C-alpha positions as CSV (number, residue, x, y, z in Angstrom):
1,M,11.6,-17.7,9.7
2,I,15.0,-17.9,8.0
3,N,18.1,-16.7,9.7
4,L,20.5,-15.4,7.1
5,P,23.3,-12.8,7.4
6,I,22.7,-9.7,5.3
7,N,25.5,-7.3,4.5
8,K,25.1,-3.8,3.0
9,K,26.2,-4.9,-0.5
10,G,23.6,-7.6,-0.6
11,L,20.9,-5.3,0.6
12,L,21.8,-2.7,-2.1
13,L,21.8,-5.4,-4.8
14,L,18.2,-6.4,-3.8
15,L,17.1,-2.8,-3.7
16,I,18.3,-1.9,-7.2
17,A,17.9,-5.3,-9.0
18,P,14.6,-4.4,-10.7
19,L,16.3,-1.3,-12.2
20,F,19.0,-3.2,-14.2
21,A,16.6,-3.8,-17.1
22,S,15.9,-1.2,-19.7
23,S,14.1,1.9,-18.4
24,Q,12.1,2.4,-21.6
25,T,8.3,2.7,-21.0
26,N,5.2,2.4,-23.1
27,N,2.2,4.0,-21.4
28,A,0.0,3.7,-24.5
29,L,-0.2,0.0,-23.9
30,Q,-3.7,-0.1,-22.5
31,A,-5.8,-2.5,-24.6
32,D,-9.0,-1.3,-26.2
33,S,-11.8,-1.9,-23.6
34,A,-14.4,-2.5,-26.3
35,N,-13.1,-6.1,-26.7
36,K,-13.1,-6.7,-22.9
37,K,-15.7,-7.7,-20.4
38,D,-16.2,-6.8,-16.8
39,V,-18.6,-7.6,-13.9
40,I,-20.7,-4.5,-14.5
41,E,-21.4,-5.6,-18.1
42,L,-22.3,-9.1,-16.9
43,I,-24.8,-7.7,-14.4
44,K,-26.4,-5.7,-17.2
45,I,-26.8,-8.8,-19.3
46,L,-28.2,-10.7,-16.3
47,F,-30.9,-8.1,-15.8
48,H,-31.5,-7.9,-19.6
49,K,-30.2,-4.3,-19.9
50,G,-28.5,-3.7,-23.1
51,P,-25.9,-1.0,-23.6
52,K,-27.2,2.6,-23.9
53,A,-26.9,4.3,-27.2
54,T,-24.0,6.7,-26.9
55,D,-22.0,8.9,-29.1
56,S,-18.9,6.9,-30.0
57,N,-16.8,10.1,-29.8
58,K,-18.0,10.9,-26.3
59,L,-16.4,9.1,-23.4
60,R,-17.7,8.9,-19.9
61,K,-16.1,11.4,-17.4
62,V,-16.2,9.3,-14.2
63,Y,-16.2,5.6,-13.7
64,Y,-17.3,4.1,-10.3
65,S,-16.7,0.8,-8.8
66,F,-18.4,-0.5,-5.6
67,L,-17.8,-3.6,-3.6
68,P,-19.8,-4.5,-0.5
69,V,-18.6,-7.8,1.0
70,S,-18.1,-9.8,4.2
71,S,-14.4,-10.6,4.3
72,Q,-11.4,-11.7,6.4
73,I,-9.2,-8.8,7.6
74,P,-5.7,-10.2,8.2
75,G,-5.1,-10.1,12.0
76,A,-8.7,-8.9,12.8
77,G,-11.1,-11.7,11.8
78,I,-14.3,-11.4,9.8
79,A,-15.3,-7.9,8.7
80,L,-18.1,-6.1,6.9
81,V,-16.3,-4.1,4.2
82,T,-17.4,-1.7,1.5
83,S,-15.0,-0.1,-1.0
84,T,-15.9,2.6,-3.5
85,T,-13.5,3.8,-6.1
86,A,-13.8,6.5,-8.7
87,G,-11.6,7.0,-11.7
88,F,-11.6,10.0,-14.0
89,H,-9.4,12.2,-16.2
90,I,-9.2,15.9,-15.5
91,G,-7.4,16.6,-18.8
92,N,-6.9,15.0,-22.1
93,R,-6.8,11.2,-21.7
94,K,-3.7,10.9,-23.9
95,S,-1.6,13.4,-21.8
96,T,-3.2,13.2,-18.4
97,S,-3.0,10.2,-16.0
98,L,-6.1,8.6,-14.4
99,S,-7.1,10.3,-11.2
100,T,-8.4,8.0,-8.4
101,I,-10.4,8.3,-5.3
102,T,-11.1,5.4,-2.9
103,F,-13.3,5.3,0.2
104,S,-13.2,2.1,2.3
105,P,-15.1,1.9,5.6
106,Y,-15.1,-1.4,7.5
107,I,-16.0,-3.0,10.8
108,T,-14.8,-6.3,12.2
109,F,-16.5,-8.6,14.7
110,T,-13.4,-8.3,16.9
111,G,-13.9,-4.6,17.5
112,R,-11.7,-3.0,14.9
113,L,-13.2,-0.3,12.7
114,G,-11.9,2.1,10.1
115,Y,-12.7,4.8,7.7
116,T,-10.2,5.5,5.0
117,F,-10.3,8.1,2.2
118,R,-7.5,8.2,-0.3
119,S,-7.1,10.4,-3.3
120,N,-4.6,10.7,-6.1
121,I,-5.5,13.7,-8.4
122,W,-3.6,14.4,-11.6
123,L,-4.3,17.9,-13.1
124,K,-4.2,18.8,-16.8
125,N,-1.3,17.3,-18.7
126,D,0.1,15.9,-15.5
127,G,1.3,19.3,-14.6
128,W,0.5,18.8,-10.9
129,E,-0.4,15.9,-8.7
130,I,-2.3,16.1,-5.4
131,M,-2.1,13.1,-3.1
132,G,-4.3,12.7,0.0
133,D,-4.7,10.1,2.7
134,T,-7.2,10.6,5.6
135,R,-8.1,7.9,8.1
136,F,-10.0,7.4,11.3
137,L,-9.3,4.0,12.9
138,Y,-10.0,2.1,16.1
139,Y,-7.3,-0.5,16.1
140,P,-6.9,-3.2,18.7
141,Q,-3.9,-5.2,17.4
142,Y,-1.1,-7.4,18.6
143,T,2.5,-6.3,18.7
144,W,5.5,-8.5,18.9
145,G,8.1,-5.8,20.0
146,L,11.1,-4.8,18.0
147,G,13.4,-6.8,15.8
148,G,13.2,-9.8,13.4
149,N,13.6,-12.7,15.9
150,T,10.6,-12.3,18.1
151,N,8.6,-15.4,19.1
152,E,5.2,-15.9,17.5
153,Q,3.6,-16.6,20.9
154,D,5.2,-13.7,22.7
155,K,2.8,-10.9,21.8
156,L,0.9,-8.1,23.5
157,A,-2.6,-6.8,22.6
158,V,-2.6,-3.0,22.2
159,N,-5.7,-0.8,21.8
160,Y,-5.6,2.6,20.3
161,K,-7.4,5.2,18.2
162,Y,-5.6,6.6,15.2
163,V,-6.2,9.6,13.0
164,R,-4.1,10.3,10.0
165,F,-4.0,13.4,7.7
166,Y,-1.6,13.4,4.8
167,Q,-1.6,15.9,1.9
168,T,1.2,16.2,-0.7
169,L,1.4,18.7,-3.6
170,L,3.8,17.8,-6.5
171,K,4.7,19.9,-9.6
172,R,5.9,18.4,-12.8
173,I,9.6,19.1,-13.6
174,K,9.8,17.0,-16.8
175,P,7.7,14.1,-18.2
176,Y,6.8,11.7,-15.4
177,L,9.1,13.5,-12.9
178,L,7.6,15.6,-10.1
179,A,8.8,17.3,-6.9
180,G,7.0,18.9,-4.1
181,I,6.2,19.2,-0.4
182,G,3.7,17.6,1.9
183,Y,2.2,17.8,5.4
184,H,1.7,14.7,7.5
185,A,0.0,14.2,10.9
186,D,-0.3,10.9,12.8
187,A,-2.3,11.0,16.1
188,H,-2.3,7.8,18.2
189,F,-4.3,8.3,21.4
190,D,-6.0,6.2,24.2
191,I,-3.1,3.8,23.9
192,D,-3.6,1.0,26.4
193,T,-2.9,-2.7,26.9
194,F,-6.3,-3.5,28.6
195,N,-6.4,-7.0,30.2
196,D,-2.7,-7.5,29.6
197,S,-0.4,-7.8,32.6
198,S,2.6,-6.1,30.8
199,G,2.6,-2.5,29.7
200,L,3.8,-1.5,26.2
201,A,7.0,0.1,27.5
202,K,8.0,-2.9,29.6
203,F,7.1,-5.4,26.8
204,T,9.0,-3.6,24.0
205,G,11.9,-2.1,26.0
206,Y,11.2,1.1,24.1
207,Q,10.5,4.4,25.8
208,Y,9.0,6.7,23.1
209,G,5.3,6.6,22.5
210,T,4.8,3.6,24.9
211,S,3.7,5.2,28.1
212,S,0.4,3.9,29.5
213,T,-0.9,7.5,29.7
214,E,0.7,8.9,26.6
215,N,-0.9,10.0,23.4
216,S,1.5,10.0,20.5
217,F,1.3,12.9,18.0
218,S,3.6,13.4,15.1
219,S,3.3,16.5,12.8
220,G,5.7,17.0,10.0
221,L,6.7,18.3,6.6
222,S,8.1,16.3,3.8
223,A,10.2,16.8,0.7
224,N,9.1,14.6,-2.2
225,L,10.6,13.4,-5.4
226,L,8.4,11.2,-7.6
227,Y,8.8,9.5,-11.0
228,D,5.6,7.8,-12.1
229,A,5.1,6.5,-15.7
230,R,2.3,4.0,-14.8
231,R,-0.6,6.2,-15.9
232,N,-3.1,4.0,-13.9
233,A,-2.7,3.3,-10.2
234,F,-5.6,0.8,-10.1
235,N,-3.9,-1.5,-12.6
236,P,-0.5,-0.3,-13.6
237,F,0.7,-0.7,-17.2
238,P,4.3,-1.4,-18.1
239,G,6.5,1.3,-16.7
240,F,8.5,2.5,-13.8
241,Y,7.6,4.2,-10.4
242,A,10.0,5.7,-7.9
243,N,9.1,7.7,-4.8
244,I,11.5,9.3,-2.3
245,V,10.0,11.0,0.8
246,Y,12.1,12.7,3.5
247,R,10.0,13.7,6.5
248,I,10.8,15.9,9.5
249,N,8.6,16.1,12.6
250,P,9.8,19.1,14.7
251,N,8.4,20.0,18.1
252,F,7.3,23.4,16.9
253,L,4.8,21.8,14.6
254,G,3.3,20.0,17.5
255,S,5.1,16.7,17.5
256,N,5.7,15.0,20.9
257,N,9.1,14.0,19.7
258,N,11.6,15.5,17.3
259,W,12.3,12.8,14.6
260,Q,12.9,12.2,10.9
261,S,12.3,9.5,8.4
262,L,13.2,8.5,4.9
263,Y,11.1,6.3,2.6
264,I,12.4,5.1,-0.8
265,D,10.0,3.1,-3.0
266,F,10.8,1.5,-6.4
267,R,8.3,-0.4,-8.7
268,R,8.9,-1.8,-12.1
269,Y,6.5,-3.4,-14.5
270,F,7.4,-5.6,-17.6
271,S,4.7,-6.8,-20.1
272,F,5.1,-9.8,-22.4
273,N,1.9,-9.2,-24.4
274,K,0.4,-6.0,-26.0
275,S,-3.3,-7.1,-25.9
276,N,-3.7,-9.2,-22.7
277,Q,-2.4,-9.1,-19.2
278,N,0.8,-11.1,-19.1
279,M,3.2,-9.2,-16.8
280,I,5.8,-9.4,-14.1
281,A,6.0,-6.7,-11.5
282,F,8.6,-5.8,-8.9
283,W,8.2,-3.7,-5.7
284,T,11.0,-2.8,-3.3
285,F,11.2,-0.2,-0.6
286,Y,13.5,0.9,2.2
287,W,12.0,2.8,5.2
288,T,14.0,4.1,8.1
289,A,13.4,6.3,11.1
290,M,16.5,8.5,11.3
291,K,16.3,9.5,15.0
292,S,15.9,7.4,18.1
293,H,13.0,9.5,19.4
294,T,10.5,8.1,16.9
295,P,7.2,7.0,18.6
296,Y,6.8,3.3,18.7
297,L,3.7,3.2,16.6
298,D,5.4,5.4,13.9
299,L,8.3,3.1,13.5
300,P,8.7,1.1,10.3
301,S,6.5,-2.0,10.4
302,I,5.4,-4.7,7.9
303,G,1.9,-4.0,6.6
304,W,2.2,-0.4,7.6
305,D,4.0,1.0,4.5
306,P,3.3,4.7,4.6
307,Y,0.9,5.1,1.7
308,Q,-0.9,1.8,0.9
309,Q,-0.6,-0.7,3.9
310,R,-0.5,-3.6,1.4
311,S,3.0,-4.9,2.0
312,G,3.6,-8.3,3.5
313,R,0.8,-10.5,2.1
314,G,1.2,-13.7,4.1
315,F,2.3,-11.9,7.3
316,E,0.1,-10.6,10.1
317,Q,0.1,-6.8,9.9
318,N,2.6,-5.3,12.5
319,R,4.3,-8.7,12.9
320,Y,7.8,-7.2,12.4
321,R,8.8,-3.7,13.5
322,G,12.2,-1.9,13.8
323,N,14.1,1.3,13.3
324,R,14.7,0.2,9.6
325,L,12.7,-2.0,7.3
326,F,13.6,-3.4,3.9
327,Y,11.0,-5.1,1.6
328,F,11.0,-6.8,-1.8
329,E,8.1,-8.4,-3.7
330,T,7.6,-9.8,-7.1
331,E,4.3,-10.8,-8.7
332,Y,3.4,-12.5,-12.0
333,R,0.0,-11.3,-13.5
334,R,-1.8,-13.0,-16.3
335,D,-5.3,-13.1,-17.9
336,I,-7.1,-16.5,-17.8
337,T,-9.7,-15.5,-20.4
338,S,-9.0,-13.5,-23.6
339,D,-11.7,-11.0,-22.7
340,G,-9.8,-10.0,-19.6
341,L,-12.7,-10.9,-17.2
342,W,-10.7,-13.6,-15.3
343,G,-7.0,-13.5,-14.3
344,F,-4.6,-14.8,-11.7
345,V,-1.4,-13.8,-9.9
346,L,1.5,-15.6,-8.2
347,F,3.6,-13.6,-5.7
348,S,6.4,-13.9,-3.2
349,N,7.9,-11.3,-0.8
350,I,10.8,-10.9,1.6
351,N,11.1,-8.5,4.5
352,T,13.7,-7.7,7.2
353,V,13.8,-5.2,10.1
354,S,16.7,-3.9,12.1
355,E,17.5,-5.3,15.5
356,Q,16.9,-3.2,18.6
357,L,20.4,-3.3,20.0
358,T,22.6,-3.4,16.9
359,N,20.3,-1.6,14.4
360,Q,21.5,-4.2,11.9
361,F,19.5,-6.5,9.6
362,A,19.9,-10.1,10.7
363,Y,16.8,-12.1,9.7
364,L,14.9,-12.6,6.5
365,H,11.2,-13.5,6.5
366,I,9.6,-15.0,3.4
367,A,6.0,-15.4,2.2
368,C,4.4,-16.5,-1.0
369,G,0.9,-17.0,-2.4
370,G,-1.4,-16.6,-5.3
371,G,-4.8,-15.2,-6.2
372,L,-7.7,-14.6,-8.6
373,R,-8.6,-11.4,-10.5
374,I,-12.1,-10.5,-11.7
375,K,-12.4,-7.4,-13.9
376,L,-14.9,-5.1,-12.1
377,N,-14.6,-2.1,-14.4
378,K,-12.8,-2.5,-17.7
379,H,-12.7,1.3,-18.3
380,T,-10.5,2.0,-15.3
381,G,-8.8,-1.5,-15.2
382,T,-10.2,-2.0,-11.7
383,N,-9.9,-5.7,-10.6
384,I,-11.5,-7.5,-7.6
385,S,-8.4,-9.0,-6.1
386,L,-8.7,-12.2,-4.0
387,D,-5.3,-13.4,-2.7
388,Y,-4.1,-16.1,-0.3
389,G,-0.7,-15.5,1.3
390,I,1.3,-17.9,3.6
391,S,4.4,-17.7,5.7
392,K,5.8,-19.6,8.6
393,N,3.0,-19.9,11.3
394,Y,0.6,-17.7,9.5
395,S,-1.7,-17.5,6.4
396,A,-4.5,-15.1,5.4
397,V,-7.0,-14.2,2.6
398,Y,-6.8,-10.7,1.2
399,L,-9.7,-8.9,-0.6
400,N,-9.0,-5.6,-2.4
401,L,-10.1,-3.4,-5.2
402,G,-7.2,-2.8,-7.6
403,E,-3.8,-4.4,-7.6
404,T,-1.6,-4.6,-4.5
405,F,1.0,-2.4,-6.1
């Protein structure tokens, strides 16, 4: 843990630093997959199955990737994980981005289980985008309270069940720029601190969503502004991504508490090679709960970024929580082999959360690491990602399909 003063000007500089470079994009950069290799192709060779004779002018409509594995879930121990992804184009490939669907059920030997279903659908010529995120989780997990100066050993085990239902509809305003509305529901129930002497409210000093008998339900609408020039969410090409989401959770929609939030997300990708992966990527977001009545488990927290939950490699999920959270990450990505089968990444990230009494940023937390990439499906650019992240007092291995951001 690094204790550094952070002023508003410094925070703003970190937030917009990746944007100082030229905003020109080139989304036609995807290399010809005919000269690339992937795991699926190697399996066919292993079982002596040659490529099927196909019409060279006819492209497959849907590409699937499947990964069954026993893996380490950060903060939850060994898990049995399966992840299935599908990538497809609804319209012309030259004018329509790749639509993606991911289903990832898992169960850990420490009692955690989850079913997640995410979809990102681009309609013809990118005229509309439909984003969905549905989850059913049983989530025993430690919490360290609020603020950035909590002691590693001072933690409380919290058990709860969680159901999420997010749906957002966006309409194209101009190339790459979309605006729309969304509905978001977060239900945390059966919240308890079984076998712990301290209740959640007493431990955190926070009164909303921490009662031993309370179920926390938030139901709200959002206004969304999105700029997405990446064309492929599995493995982004050079370009720029920005997402601004303002969410309100009024009582008349069923929320236990009336609260609001703002999430601002920027990502920038720079390539140094037109035929192979040689790229540096930046990701930064600012997330704030704008009213003090926000339920505890809905407050900004590292590893719980609203749409991916992939922030904070090297930190235990939920390690830092506060009314506001700022995050910055940079990653270098490069192919090891010219056929794109093997690659590697190097990354580092910084986060800071606001203090409970002052609502100011006071502590920076830094992690770094690296990882291997194995091309699972060259047609969608889907990689098997195996990363190792480390910070003070913690380290973990991360296994995913697709890039972290």
